[in-house]
C-alpha atoms as one frame of an Amber mdcrd trajectory, in Angstrom:
protein
 -18.674 -20.262 -10.382 -18.513 -17.770  -7.783 -17.310 -14.205  -7.717 -14.415
 -13.118  -5.519 -13.856 -10.227  -2.884 -10.533 -10.155  -1.621  -9.955  -7.605
   1.499  -6.365  -6.683   1.850  -5.963  -4.791   5.537  -2.699  -3.037   4.993
  -0.295  -3.770   7.884  -2.916  -5.650   9.679  -0.550  -8.108  11.579   1.012
  -7.176  15.160   2.503  -8.246  18.147   1.137  -8.020  21.831   0.883  -4.730
  23.096   1.041  -4.203  26.975  -1.458  -1.460  27.335  -3.939  -3.716  25.281
  -3.565  -6.490  27.759  -0.818  -8.260  25.783  -3.022  -8.666  22.794  -2.525
  -7.470  19.363  -4.667  -4.634  18.012  -6.896  -7.138  16.323  -7.264  -9.575
  19.305  -8.436  -6.294  21.087 -11.095  -5.046  18.684 -14.381  -5.768  19.010
 -14.771  -7.573  15.391 -17.843  -9.864  15.159 -17.848  -9.333  11.233 -14.580
 -11.063  10.951 -15.209 -13.591  13.663 -18.311 -14.846  12.022 -16.754 -15.269
   8.688 -13.592 -17.230  10.506 -16.368 -19.424  12.509 -17.963 -20.225   9.149
 -15.070 -20.442   6.822 -11.493 -21.544   6.746  -8.543 -19.508   8.162  -4.725
 -19.900   8.715  -1.515 -17.983   8.255  -0.083 -16.434   5.132   3.370 -15.425
   4.574   3.807 -12.162   2.402   6.054 -12.954  -0.423   8.102 -15.671   1.624
   8.541 -16.671   5.233  10.394 -13.889   7.218  10.578 -11.384   4.446   9.801
  -7.726   5.306   7.613  -6.929   2.425   6.654  -3.764   1.300   2.893  -3.027
   0.235   3.983  -2.893  -3.536   5.724  -6.314  -3.553   3.394  -7.855  -1.231
   0.238  -6.808  -3.411   2.092  -8.076  -6.686   2.553 -11.391  -4.849  -0.917
 -11.616  -3.748  -1.965 -10.830  -7.246  -0.084 -13.841  -8.443   2.934 -12.080
  -9.846   6.469 -12.941  -9.460   8.224 -10.065  -7.847  11.568 -10.935  -8.807
  10.435 -10.862 -12.465   8.178  -7.562 -12.524   9.144  -5.566  -9.672  11.372
  -2.528 -10.544  10.735  -0.181  -7.550   7.521   1.454  -6.383   7.814   4.950
  -8.010   6.085   3.701 -11.116   3.072   2.451  -9.317   2.777   5.695  -7.075
   3.190   8.047 -10.112   0.564   5.912 -12.205  -1.727   5.510  -9.296  -1.775
   9.702  -9.194  -2.474   9.676 -12.862   0.972  10.549 -14.028   2.109  10.013
 -17.403   4.917   7.415 -17.089   6.487   6.958 -20.478   9.377   4.355 -21.802
  12.396   5.539 -20.494  11.180   7.648 -17.548  12.297   7.154 -14.177   9.666
   7.379 -11.374  10.055   7.632  -7.753   7.783   7.583  -4.623   8.364  10.941
  -2.501   7.347  12.357   0.862   7.314  16.045   2.246   9.237  16.229   5.241
  10.442  18.606   7.682  13.985  19.349   7.809  15.778  21.401  10.654  17.951
  24.370  10.427  20.898  21.685  11.119  19.973  20.098   8.029  18.399  16.894
   9.789  15.107  15.665   9.128  13.101  16.093  12.135   9.643  14.623  10.670
   9.484  12.209   7.510   5.655  13.105   7.184   5.788  16.564   7.895   3.104
  16.413  10.480   1.035  14.244   8.025   0.132  17.073   6.052  -3.949  17.712
   5.850  -3.569  20.718   3.253  -3.491  20.234  -0.529   0.080  20.231  -1.499
  -0.597  20.886  -5.231   1.043  24.424  -4.790   4.492  23.313  -3.719   4.213
  20.546  -6.213   3.872  23.076  -8.922   6.800  25.130  -7.611   9.223  22.296
  -7.479   8.466  21.058 -10.991  11.118  22.228 -13.534  13.346  21.345 -16.336
  16.743  20.974 -15.488  19.489  20.059 -18.399  16.907  19.081 -20.518  15.251
  16.812 -18.059  11.937  17.357 -17.059  10.935  16.888 -13.197   7.216  16.510
 -12.559   6.064  16.236  -9.047   2.333  15.553  -7.980   0.682  15.073  -4.529
  -0.719  12.048  -3.081  -2.272  11.359   0.076  -1.455  13.772   3.136   2.570
  13.985   3.093   2.974  11.475   0.004   3.890  12.591  -3.844   5.402  11.145
  -6.672   8.392  12.385  -8.927   8.747  11.625 -12.620  11.887  12.231 -14.506
  11.451  12.274 -18.374  14.254  12.659 -20.697  16.895  10.844 -22.651  19.357
   8.544 -20.859  17.846   8.161 -17.561  18.697   5.216 -15.263  16.752   3.870
 -12.200  19.911   2.411 -10.755  20.111   5.118  -7.919  19.883   5.166  -4.153
  17.333   6.896  -2.319  17.597  10.219  -0.605  15.499   9.334   2.000  17.210
   8.384   5.225  14.276   6.335   6.195  14.583   7.485   9.878  14.737  10.986
  11.888  17.551  12.960  13.348  19.839  12.285   9.823  20.271  14.456   7.096
  18.810  13.744   3.592  21.399  11.120   1.884  23.015  11.998  -1.186  21.599
  10.120  -4.207  24.449   7.944  -5.438  24.690   5.762  -8.809  24.652   2.115
  -8.330  26.386   1.548 -11.568  28.287   3.557 -14.079  25.300   4.183 -16.442
  23.547   6.095 -13.596  26.083   8.829 -12.838  24.061  11.275 -14.807  20.930
  10.554 -13.308  22.252  10.711  -9.604  24.136  13.908 -10.463  20.965  15.666
 -11.834  18.937  14.395  -8.699  21.441  16.034  -6.335  21.369  19.184  -8.194
  17.511  19.169  -8.508  16.918  18.299  -5.017  19.425  21.280  -4.051  16.948
  23.627  -5.846  13.966  22.188  -4.204  15.167  22.978  -0.985  15.804  26.522
  -1.636  12.164  26.816  -3.035  10.688  25.013  -0.376  12.599  26.852   2.342
  11.008  30.398   1.262   7.661  29.174  -0.218   4.584  30.957   1.499   2.978
  27.386   2.158   6.085  26.529   4.543   6.221  30.426   5.837   2.454  30.247
   6.928   3.119  26.685   8.523   5.808  27.961  10.597   4.106  30.982  11.716
   1.376  28.737  13.048   4.010  26.581  14.870   3.277  23.736  12.448   6.419
  21.604  10.891   7.114  22.805   7.211   7.142  20.715   4.355  10.720  21.812
   3.566  12.189  18.727   2.143  11.349  16.271  -0.539  12.675  12.872   0.290
  12.710  10.234  -2.732  12.828   6.621  -2.801  11.816   3.700  -4.754  13.318
   4.378  -8.060  11.891   2.305 -11.016  10.820   2.327 -14.721   7.235   0.976
 -15.724   7.240  -2.530 -15.723   5.568  -4.897 -18.075   2.858  -7.161 -16.227
   0.555  -9.897 -17.503  -3.068  -8.686 -18.000  -4.917  -9.772 -14.648  -8.002
 -10.345 -16.987  -6.552 -12.630 -19.234  -4.222 -14.404 -16.647  -7.233 -15.596
 -14.487 -10.072 -15.291 -17.030 -11.975 -13.066 -14.704 -12.878  -9.363 -15.069
 -11.056  -7.731 -12.326 -11.423  -4.329 -10.481 -10.002  -2.845  -7.275 -11.393
  -0.122  -4.644  -8.678   1.566  -2.995  -7.767   4.959  -1.566  -3.613   5.177
  -2.278  -2.720   5.809  -5.432   0.375   2.993  -5.366  -2.275   0.152  -5.130
  -4.337   1.852  -7.902  -1.074   2.173 -10.005  -0.559  -1.715  -9.713  -3.950
  -2.551 -10.652  -4.141  -0.005 -13.477  -0.981  -1.548 -14.909  -2.395  -5.120
 -14.516  -5.667  -4.227 -16.507  -7.920  -3.934 -13.636 -10.570  -1.189 -13.451
 -10.134   1.330 -10.592 -13.197   2.302  -9.070 -13.506   5.285  -6.941 -15.699
   5.042  -3.748 -17.279   8.350  -2.438 -15.361   9.383   0.924 -12.444   6.992
   0.710  -9.363   8.756   1.621  -6.307   6.604   1.988  -6.270   7.773   5.694
  -7.545   6.399   8.838 -10.288   8.600   8.481 -11.547   6.720   5.332 -15.540
   5.937   4.894 -15.258   1.972   4.986 -18.967   1.479   4.614 -18.648   3.247
   1.125 -15.659   1.041   0.165 -17.592  -2.232   0.749 -20.835  -1.024  -0.498
 -18.838   0.222  -3.792 -16.920  -3.111  -3.955 -20.281  -5.164  -3.819 -21.762
  -2.802  -6.364 -18.771  -3.753  -8.676 -19.521  -7.211  -8.458 -22.585  -6.568
 -10.845 -20.104  -6.255 -13.723 -16.688  -7.624 -12.610 -15.565 -11.055 -11.337
 -13.042 -10.204  -8.859 -12.936  -7.051  -6.555  -9.635  -6.056  -4.463 -10.271
  -3.802  -1.578  -7.349  -2.393   0.065  -8.048  -0.624   3.738  -4.723   1.514
   4.636  -5.892   2.536   8.106  -4.193  -0.129  10.319  -0.855   0.322   8.462
  -0.905   4.129   9.183  -1.730   3.539  12.910   1.278   0.787  13.202   3.820
   3.222  11.509   2.634   5.794  14.023   3.281   3.228  16.928  -0.608   3.723
  17.933  -2.026   0.580  19.010  -5.584   2.104  20.101  -5.971   3.814  16.900
  -5.161   0.531  15.093  -7.714  -1.180  17.138 -10.284   1.468  16.417  -9.601
   1.552  12.718 -10.059  -2.350  12.721 -13.314  -2.114  14.568 -14.599   0.630
  12.030 -13.805  -1.613   8.952 -15.081  -4.666  10.866 -18.453  -2.805  11.030
 -18.298  -2.306   7.241 -17.423  -5.799   6.470 -20.727  -7.207   8.051 -22.316
  -6.017   4.652 -20.429  -8.933   3.309 -22.284 -11.525   5.563 -25.079 -11.769
   3.309 -23.169 -12.934   0.307 -22.335 -16.387   1.892 -22.904 -18.916  -0.874
 -22.791 -16.535  -3.554 -19.355 -14.869  -3.341 -16.112 -15.951  -1.900 -14.664
 -13.301   0.406 -11.209 -13.554   1.699  -9.827 -11.149   4.197  -5.973 -10.992
   5.051  -2.960  -8.451   5.403  -0.452  -7.585   3.008   2.263  -7.551   5.977
   2.561  -6.966   9.513   3.254  -3.532  10.862   3.645  -4.072  14.631   3.039
  -0.832  16.669   5.949  -1.887  18.868   8.235  -1.403  16.026   6.712   1.261
  13.830   7.633  -0.647  10.315   6.962  -3.568   8.488   8.022  -6.886   9.821
   8.295 -10.275   8.486   5.734 -11.879  10.756   2.858 -13.794   9.027  -0.464
 -12.285   8.774  -3.876 -14.039   9.624  -6.089 -15.196   6.572  -9.794 -16.133
   6.358 -11.771 -17.483   3.458 -15.363 -17.201   4.032 -17.162 -18.923   0.824
 -19.924 -21.377   1.930 -19.975 -24.948   0.745 -16.628 -25.335   1.341 -14.553
 -26.871   4.227 -14.848 -25.052   7.825 -11.768 -25.802  10.111 -11.766 -25.185
  14.253 -10.941 -21.653  14.460 -13.510 -19.340  15.692 -11.843 -15.963  15.785
  -9.916 -13.981  13.209  -6.565 -12.833  14.891  -2.997 -13.485  14.563  -3.004
 -16.274  17.506  -6.289 -18.035  16.669  -5.728 -18.389  13.077  -2.769 -20.474
  14.111  -5.370 -23.263  14.670  -6.863 -22.941  11.380  -5.636 -25.443   8.292
  -4.152 -22.814   6.026  -0.417 -22.367   5.581   0.606 -20.646   2.342   2.625
 -17.851   0.696   0.865 -14.789  -0.969   1.799 -15.872  -4.340  -0.103 -18.938
  -3.783  -3.617 -16.932  -2.538  -4.993 -16.339  -6.001  -4.826 -20.043  -7.140
  -6.591 -21.104  -3.845  -9.060 -18.542  -4.476  -9.623 -19.806  -7.967 -10.303
 -23.258  -6.376 -12.945 -22.306  -3.872 -14.765 -20.175  -6.530 -14.882 -23.238
  -8.654 -12.698 -21.681 -11.193  -9.347 -23.261 -11.206  -8.490 -25.114 -14.281
  -7.417 -28.826 -14.100  -3.687 -29.777 -13.815  -3.097 -32.831 -15.929  -5.369
 -35.642 -17.032
């Protein structure tokens, strides 16, 4: 039996870009490591969750790990919060959050507040409070990101987002999605009103505005949910699993699934992450783990920022790190894919399929010689993300026989 390294390049898929000669950033990137694995392995296309679905990173990662999202997905908030080390108890409601910039006329100017580089612990503490017996706790994530947890009696996750999901619009009023959520929605609206008062006057934002930087004067919340019950990954597959990731949400999913979360030096969850360190750490984790998931966030960030040159450059840096894996051929199954497409021309997730390669040694090899959205069309694989783990179990000689 072989061990498995699964690399998920967040937002990897793209569409042709005029400034890149009508190539995708992946096609335009110098990627000898990925191309070597494609040439000596098997390739194809993978549909995250299902064909044409614009999946989130949370639902796609759950599906990639073999979990039925219809049964286990309750919202991204709990994963984000747990990945930040927050205590999410039974009955708590958790949200994914962004610090954003709100103009004087009440409209959102920047949903990421200039992609904050400062530590936001100070303002997170300032807006953590008790309101009508409910504890509101905010903890910072990477850059502008944060998580909000509500702890108290009778709370419901059936509420809408305050995030308008685009600029030029005011924050949305939180509304109940059923009658049991009315109190939760009312509390959230009162809480967010108090948050605005605090953030508008907070020294953190006074200082930013004084330097001509966009203030972090709005907390946008979305992805409400309660912690789901997920089958233990190690028992599900008979493997000891781990992950090396830089973003809290993926760490939260893996932690909830019983996988070990391993931190790598220099890994930030941003485009400046140390990819060499991430892959070294993953290889080292194979000493006492059978399966290691690696998430590379950079391509998704560049896609959301509509920056194809940056996305190309991030892929090139990641490829250089991936070349450490070439020496594992025959001993370890290496799979590389994306969790969804984030086209730079669109600036958000799309339902386009993502390229997939499996580099194992001793297995079939197909005609594809390069790893990109177009070359992988000539590969032999056409699968949905929910089938990927079973395929990896097969090529690693770990699959159980079905039938006599």
